[in-house]
C-alpha positions in Angstrom: -12.3 -30.2 -33.7 -11.9 -33.8 -32.3 -14.8 -35.2 -30.3 -13.8 -35.5 -26.7 -15.0 -37.9 -24.1 -14.2 -37.6 -20.4 -14.1 -40.0 -17.5 -12.5 -39.2 -14.1 -10.7 -36.2 -15.7 -9.1 -38.2 -18.6 -9.8 -36.8 -22.0 -9.4 -39.1 -25.0 -9.7 -37.7 -28.6 -11.5 -39.9 -31.0 -10.5 -39.0 -34.5 -11.9 -40.1 -37.8 -10.3 -39.0 -41.0 -10.1 -40.0 -44.6 -6.9 -40.4 -46.6 -6.7 -37.8 -49.5 -5.6 -38.9 -53.0 -2.0 -37.7 -53.7 -1.1 -39.3 -57.1 -2.8 -36.6 -59.2 -4.5 -39.1 -61.6 -8.1 -38.9 -62.8 -9.9 -41.9 -61.2 -13.3 -41.2 -62.8 -14.9 -43.6 -65.2 -16.6 -42.3 -68.4 -20.1 -43.6 -68.8 -21.2 -41.5 -71.9 -19.7 -38.9 -74.1 -21.8 -36.2 -72.3 -21.3 -37.3 -68.6 -18.8 -38.9 -66.4 -19.3 -40.5 -63.0 -18.3 -38.6 -59.9 -15.0 -39.7 -58.3 -15.4 -42.7 -56.1 -15.5 -41.6 -52.5 -12.8 -43.0 -50.2 -14.1 -44.8 -47.1 -12.9 -43.3 -43.9 -11.1 -45.8 -41.6 -13.0 -46.7 -38.5 -12.0 -44.9 -35.4 -9.4 -46.9 -33.4 -10.9 -49.0 -30.7 -10.2 -47.9 -27.2 -7.5 -49.9 -25.4 -6.9 -50.5 -21.7 -4.4 -48.1 -20.2 -3.0 -50.5 -17.6 -2.2 -50.5 -14.8 -5.3 -49.1 -13.1 -6.2 -48.7 -9.5 -9.4 -50.7 -8.7 -12.1 -49.7 -6.2 -14.6 -52.5 -5.6 -17.9 -51.4 -4.0 -20.3 -54.2 -3.0 -23.8 -53.2 -2.0 -25.2 -56.1 0.1 -28.3 -57.9 -1.2 -28.6 -55.7 -4.3 -31.0 -57.5 -6.6 -30.8 -57.4 -10.4 -34.1 -55.6 -10.8 -32.8 -52.1 -10.4 -33.8 -48.9 -12.3 -31.2 -49.5 -15.0 -33.0 -52.8 -15.7 -36.5 -51.4 -15.8 -37.5 -51.2 -12.2 -39.9 -48.2 -12.0 -39.0 -46.7 -8.6 -36.3 -44.1 -8.4 -34.4 -45.9 -5.7 -30.8 -45.4 -6.9 -30.6 -42.1 -8.8 -26.9 -41.6 -8.4 -25.8 -45.1 -9.5 -28.4 -45.2 -12.3 -26.9 -42.0 -13.8 -23.3 -43.0 -13.2 -23.5 -46.4 -14.8 -25.3 -44.9 -17.8 -22.4 -42.4 -18.3 -19.4 -44.4 -17.3 -19.9 -48.1 -17.0 -20.2 -51.4 -18.8 -23.2 -52.8 -17.1 -24.0 -56.5 -17.2 -27.8 -56.8 -17.0 -27.6 -60.6 -16.3 -24.8 -60.9 -13.8 -24.6 -63.8 -11.3 -23.2 -64.1 -7.9 -21.4 -67.4 -6.9 -23.9 -68.2 -4.2 -27.0 -66.8 -2.4 -25.5 -65.3 0.7 -22.4 -63.3 1.8 -20.6 -66.1 3.6 -20.5 -68.3 0.5 -20.2 -65.6 -2.2 -17.7 -62.9 -1.2 -14.6 -64.9 -0.3 -15.0 -67.3 -3.3 -15.4 -64.2 -5.5 -12.2 -62.8 -4.2 -10.4 -66.1 -4.5 -11.8 -67.0 -7.9 -13.2 -70.4 -7.0 -16.6 -72.0 -6.3 -17.3 -72.4 -2.6 -17.6 -76.2 -2.8 -14.0 -76.5 -3.9 -12.5 -74.4 -1.2 -11.3 -75.3 2.3 -13.8 -74.0 4.8 -15.5 -74.9 8.0 -19.1 -76.2 8.1 -20.9 -73.3 9.7 -23.3 -70.8 8.2 -20.9 -67.9 9.0 -18.1 -69.7 7.1 -14.5 -69.5 8.1 -11.8 -69.7 5.4 -8.4 -70.8 6.7 -5.6 -68.5 5.6 -3.1 -71.2 4.7 -5.5 -73.0 2.3 -7.1 -70.1 0.3 -5.2 -67.8 -2.1 -6.9 -64.5 -2.1 -6.8 -62.0 -5.0 -5.3 -59.6 -2.5 -2.4 -62.0 -1.7 -1.6 -62.2 -5.4 -1.6 -58.4 -5.6 0.7 -58.1 -2.6 3.1 -60.5 -4.2 3.1 -58.3 -7.3 4.0 -55.3 -5.1 0.6 -53.6 -5.2 -1.2 -51.9 -2.2 -4.4 -53.5 -0.9 -7.0 -52.0 1.5 -10.5 -52.7 2.8 -13.0 -51.1 5.0 -15.9 -53.1 6.4 -19.0 -52.7 8.6 -20.2 -56.1 9.7 -19.0 -58.8 12.1 -18.6 -61.3 9.4 -15.6 -59.4 8.3 -13.8 -59.7 11.7 -10.3 -61.1 11.1 -11.1 -64.2 13.1 -13.2 -65.5 10.2 -10.3 -65.2 7.7 -11.8 -62.4 5.5 -8.8 -60.1 6.0 -6.3 -62.1 4.1 -3.8 -60.2 1.9 -4.7 -56.6 3.0 -2.1 -54.0 3.9 -4.7 -51.8 5.5 -7.9 -53.5 6.8 -10.3 -51.6 9.1 -13.7 -51.9 10.6 -16.0 -48.9 11.2 -15.8 -47.4 14.6 -17.9 -48.7 17.4 -19.4 -52.2 17.6 -20.4 -54.2 14.5 -23.3 -56.7 14.2 -22.5 -60.4 14.2 -25.8 -61.7 13.0 -28.9 -59.5 12.2 -27.9 -56.2 10.6 -29.8 -53.8 12.8 -27.2 -51.1 12.9 -26.9 -48.3 10.3 -23.4 -48.1 8.9 -23.3 -46.8 5.3 -22.5 -43.2 6.4 -19.8 -44.5 8.7 -18.3 -46.7 6.0 -18.3 -43.9 3.5 -16.4 -41.8 6.0 -13.9 -44.6 6.7 -13.4 -45.3 3.0 -12.6 -41.6 2.4 -10.2 -41.6 5.3 -8.4 -44.7 3.9 -8.3 -43.3 0.4 -6.8 -40.1 1.7 -3.8 -41.9 3.3 -0.7 -41.3 1.3 0.7 -44.8 1.8 -2.5 -46.3 0.4 -2.8 -44.2 -2.8 0.7 -43.4 -3.8 1.0 -43.6 -7.6 4.8 -43.0 -8.3 6.4 -45.4 -10.7 3.1 -47.0 -11.7 2.3 -48.1 -8.2 -1.4 -48.9 -7.9 -3.9 -49.9 -5.2 -6.9 -52.2 -4.8 -9.7 -51.1 -2.4 -12.8 -53.0 -1.3 -15.7 -51.5 0.6 -18.9 -53.5 1.4 -22.0 -51.4 2.1 -24.3 -53.4 4.4 -27.5 -51.4 5.1 -29.7 -53.0 2.4 -29.3 -56.3 4.3 -32.2 -57.3 6.5 -33.3 -55.8 8.8 -34.6 -52.8 6.7 -34.3 -49.6 8.6 -35.9 -46.2 7.8 -33.7 -43.2 7.3 -35.2 -39.8 8.3 -35.0 -37.3 5.5 -34.8 -39.9 2.8 -37.7 -41.1 0.6 -40.0 -43.7 1.9 -41.9 -46.1 -0.4 -44.3 -47.9 2.0 -44.4 -50.4 4.8 -44.0 -53.7 3.0 -40.6 -55.5 3.1 -39.8 -54.5 -0.5 -40.8 -50.9 0.2 -38.4 -50.8 3.2 -35.7 -52.5 1.2 -36.0 -49.9 -1.6 -35.6 -47.2 1.0 -32.4 -48.8 2.2 -31.1 -48.8 -1.3 -31.9 -45.1 -1.7 -29.8 -44.5 1.4 -26.9 -46.6 0.2 -27.0 -44.9 -3.2 -26.5 -41.5 -1.5 -23.5 -42.6 0.5 -21.9 -44.6 -2.3 -22.4 -41.6 -4.6 -20.9 -39.2 -2.0 -17.8 -41.4 -1.7 -17.3 -41.8 -5.5 -17.9 -38.2 -6.3 -15.2 -37.3 -3.8 -12.9 -39.9 -5.2 -13.3 -38.5 -8.7 -11.7 -35.2 -7.5 -8.5 -37.0 -6.3 -5.3 -36.9 -8.3 -5.4 -40.7 -8.8 -8.9 -40.7 -10.2 -8.0 -40.7 -13.8 -6.2 -44.1 -13.4 -9.0 -45.7 -11.4 -11.6 -48.3 -12.2 -14.8 -48.4 -10.1 -16.7 -51.7 -9.8 -20.2 -51.9 -8.4 -22.1 -55.1 -7.7 -24.3 -57.1 -5.3 -22.9 -60.1 -3.5 -26.3 -61.8 -3.8 -29.9 -60.9 -4.3 -32.9 -60.8 -2.0 -36.2 -62.7 -1.9 -39.5 -61.0 -1.5 -41.9 -64.0 -1.8 -40.6 -65.6 -5.0 -41.1 -69.4 -4.5 -42.3 -68.4 -1.0 -38.8 -67.4 -0.2 -37.8 -64.3 1.7 -34.4 -62.7 2.4 -31.6 -64.8 1.0 -29.5 -68.0 1.5 -30.9 -71.6 1.5 -31.9 -71.7 -2.2 -30.6 -70.6 -5.6 -33.6 -68.9 -7.3 -32.9 -66.1 -9.7 -34.1 -63.5 -7.2 -31.2 -64.7 -4.9 -28.3 -65.1 -7.3 -28.9 -62.6 -10.1 -27.1 -59.3 -9.3 -25.8 -56.1 -10.9 -22.3 -56.1 -12.2 -20.8 -52.8 -13.4 -17.3 -52.1 -14.6 -16.5 -48.4 -14.9 -13.2 -48.2 -16.7 -11.6 -45.1 -18.1 -11.7 -45.3 -22.0 -14.1 -48.2 -22.1 -17.4 -46.9 -23.6 -20.4 -47.1 -21.4 -23.0 -49.6 -22.5 -25.2 -52.5 -21.4 -24.3 -56.1 -22.2 -27.1 -58.6 -22.1 -25.1 -61.8 -22.1 -24.9 -63.8 -18.8 -21.7 -63.4 -16.8 -20.6 -64.7 -13.4 -18.5 -63.3 -10.6 -16.2 -66.2 -11.1 -14.6 -63.8 -13.6 -14.1 -61.0 -11.2 -10.7 -61.9 -9.7 -8.9 -62.5 -13.0 -10.5 -59.3 -14.4 -9.1 -57.2 -11.5 -5.6 -58.7 -11.8 -5.7 -57.9 -15.6 -6.9 -54.3 -15.0 -4.0 -53.9 -12.5 -1.4 -55.0 -15.0 -0.5 -58.2 -13.2 0.9 -60.8 -15.6 -0.4 -64.3 -16.2 -1.8 -65.6 -12.9 -0.1 -68.5 -11.2 -1.9 -70.6 -10.3 -4.5 -69.9 -13.0 -8.0 -68.8 -12.2 -11.1 -70.8 -13.0 -12.7 -67.7 -14.5 -11.6 -65.5 -17.4 -10.7 -61.8 -17.6 -13.5 -59.7 -18.9 -11.1 -56.8 -20.0 -11.2 -57.6 -23.7 -15.0 -57.7 -23.6 -15.1 -54.4 -21.7 -13.2 -52.8 -24.5 -15.4 -54.2 -27.3 -14.5 -57.7 -28.3 -17.3 -60.1 -28.9 -17.3 -63.1 -26.6 -19.7 -66.0 -26.4 -21.7 -66.8 -23.3 -20.2 -69.4 -20.9 -22.0 -71.7 -18.5 -23.0 -70.2 -15.2 -22.6 -72.1 -12.0 -24.3 -71.0 -8.8 -23.1 -73.1 -5.8 -24.4 -73.6 -2.3 -22.5 -76.2 -0.4 -23.8 -77.8 2.8 -23.4 -76.2 6.2 -25.0 -76.6 9.6 -28.2 -74.8 8.6 -28.6 -75.6 4.8 -28.6 -78.6 2.6 -26.7 -78.7 -0.6 -27.9 -76.9 -3.8 -26.3 -76.3 -7.2 -27.6 -74.7 -10.4 -26.1 -74.6 -13.9 -27.3 -72.3 -16.7 -26.5 -73.1 -20.3 -28.0 -71.3 -23.3 -30.8 -69.8 -21.1 -31.8 -73.2 -19.6 -31.3 -73.6 -15.9 -31.1 -76.9 -14.0 -31.3 -77.0 -10.2 -30.1 -79.9 -8.2 -31.3 -80.4 -4.7 -29.4 -82.3 -2.0 -27.0 -84.9 -3.4 -28.6 -84.5 -6.9 -31.6 -86.4 -5.6 -34.2 -84.0 -7.2 -34.1 -81.8 -10.3 -35.9 -78.8 -11.5 -35.7 -77.2 -15.0 -36.5 -73.7 -16.2 -36.3 -71.8 -19.5 -35.0 -68.4 -18.4 -35.3 -66.9 -21.8 -39.0 -67.3 -21.8 -39.6 -67.5 -18.0 -37.0 -65.4 -16.2 -39.1 -65.5 -13.0 -38.9 -69.3 -12.9 -42.7 -69.7 -12.7 -42.9 -72.8 -14.9 -41.0 -75.9 -13.9 -40.4 -78.0 -17.0 -38.7 -81.3 -15.9 -41.8 -83.3 -16.6 -42.8 -81.7 -19.9 -39.3 -81.4 -21.4 -37.7 -84.8 -20.7 -35.2 -84.6 -23.6 -34.0 -81.1 -22.5 -33.8 -82.4 -18.9 -31.6 -85.2 -20.0 -29.3 -82.8 -21.9 -29.0 -80.5 -19.0 -28.4 -83.3 -16.5 -25.5 -84.4 -18.7 -24.2 -80.9 -18.9 -24.5 -80.5 -15.1 -22.6 -83.7 -14.6 -19.9 -82.6 -17.0 -19.4 -79.3 -15.3 -19.7 -80.6 -11.8 -17.0 -83.2 -12.5 -14.5 -80.3 -12.8 -15.5 -78.8 -9.4 -14.0 -80.9 -6.5 -16.1 -81.4 -3.4 -13.7 -80.4 -0.6 -14.8 -81.8 2.8 -15.3 -79.2 5.5 -12.9 -78.9 8.4 -14.1 -79.0 12.1 -17.0 -80.8 13.6 -20.0 -78.8 12.5 -23.0 -81.1 11.6 -24.0 -80.8 7.9 -27.7 -80.5 7.2 -28.9 -83.4 4.9 -25.6 -85.1 4.6 -25.5 -88.9 4.4 -23.7 -90.6 7.2 -20.0 -90.0 7.0 -20.1 -87.3 4.3 -18.4 -84.1 5.1 -19.4 -82.0 2.1 
């Protein structure tokens, strides 16, 4: 009987067979008068590689401030049991994924546009506004292709006034008030309910004639402040303990939503994506929470692509969320993007092709509260530039993933190589001046980026 594998109700037979001989000839070779060699065994052909069954629906779930050191990467606490199990069974998991920046306002919109924040039109405030006429969102491309787009959100940063609702047919906020700065409210349960309501609407999920939808939901509760949730495990009183408790809470509500989604008639055509929008600091380099810097604790995040037919596995190579928008368009069957993306679709890699690592860029342009930072990672070496490239730090991430040993003084040749690579890559990223009158921290007189 064929071996069957199942994801979201879709059964795919994987067959391996050998071709029998049909010519009736004796193919043995005599080696002595008394004995002859056994017939040469035919080699079974390899099972066919799985292929994408485009077009898919895509559900993007971002869990705010979710660091890379999660249970599937060796963290010992059982803080995300549902997602740990689900990714092991259904997902291609990048163990070394990178956000585009170190906080939501500079990472999410660039991720959905497919550009680095420095090259995008924006204002100069911490809670960045992205003008509609100047930024082409993934969702606007999908709308143009006739696909449905929807999003449910739970924080004031996603109020339409800031330009984060571009290209959505159905864009909603959770009921009641939403926080504008500190995240002191508890919303993951409300967002899970809202997402289920939106994914139950016939106009949003209609599948006739290959019609597909893109949905984005952003679970905010792991963002500081870290709240306790009665009835859920508690891990202690330190900031990391409380944060871990928030992730356990988010894991429950994300799992509840996805488990329900898998019972829906559109499930077998649906891809689920899980990732963090940035990390979270707990004292690394004396840094807490996020933003302001580009340490690994702040920019290294989970990236999971759960695609029907794509075998679940872990990929160790470094990948960036610059590739997210082109990957989603590819999964949804949209043709060659015009204009093209800076990143590259990961779909061939998800289905088993071997691809080389590409340079990683993490980008933090100036705003009213933060000076400029940029990091480039090539071959495991990371160079960090501070301000207007006035100071440099160098790390060997392969040997020192926690960035404990700064090497610019002891590795001058490597520093020179990485500075040259940094300059080469940075030359391809325009520095777009901010709009409006916000003061920019650390900027030389007259500079607006």
